[in-house]
Phi, psi and omega in degrees: 000137179270143175268136171256138179236120185217156167263358181270083195300319182057221180288341184042053186262019180291347182276359182277152014273159173227164177282125177276143179226161177243118179271134178233157182201160178211134177200151175058030177077012178246135177252147176215162177213148171217154181270146181212140172245350180256094185204157186197150165283157190234312183217148171271324176229107356288167182284104190243135185224142179231163175211146174266128187223148177269152184294340180288337182301130175298323176301320178298322177298315176298320176299313184292326172290310183273344179058031179209157178199164179243143171249111180253123181257126183243156182282165186296331172307339182266019181307311183301322178294315176305315181291321175298312184290325180284343182254017183225160180259130181280349174291332185261353180202164168266105185297331177297314180287314184301315186257010170063038181274121177273132188266151172242139184291134176286155179271315189240352189227178176261353185295117181297146179243158188262127176296337173284355181286138172276348175200149182212143170250138168258122188238145173252125179297131172247337185194151177207120187223135174282147172219104183061235184263013180232162173248128179270109182265124183247129180227148173275126177290117177255348173197148177237138176238139176200154175279118186296322179293342180280359183233151178286172171298337174276014176062035174251139181304127178273108186288349170287345183249328183216132172253110180295155185272117179266133172261127178257358187095160181045043172068025175253139178236155179211173175234177184265137174263122189300331179284358184268356186276135172222143171270124179235117184290134179291150170085184175256000000 
């Protein structure tokens, strides 16, 4: 195989796949959702999580107003939902109604959670900073919701029960092959 080296950065999508999530928020009596692949845990103590959002997103406006958001991890069977939610604007429609997304009541925030999520984080906004064309939204996780049967006793996602939705870039989605999982011990 030949390696390409270039200063023409382009889409730089070599870092995919990433787990796709649906970010939710609520303010002024309006709920919204958007799909995101650029997100990450940042800290265990306190539990901090971040997601990249563009300022044009209606979800961003609701997060800024409410200072809360939800991160919803959905299974690969929901790829068409992720694509639909990510490809439409919540300013023009109620995405929950339009895409028949069932809500689960949050515990500590007003951000709606998805019943179809195998795990969800309720977050309180602690920081928001622009980086290039995105804003890095940082929240402290104040509640965690998850399907107990979807995880092993070691709190690892069980691929026999749930296949996470992986985003490959350019509107391509995939799932995980359970036979590809290996436990590799760190260190020597």
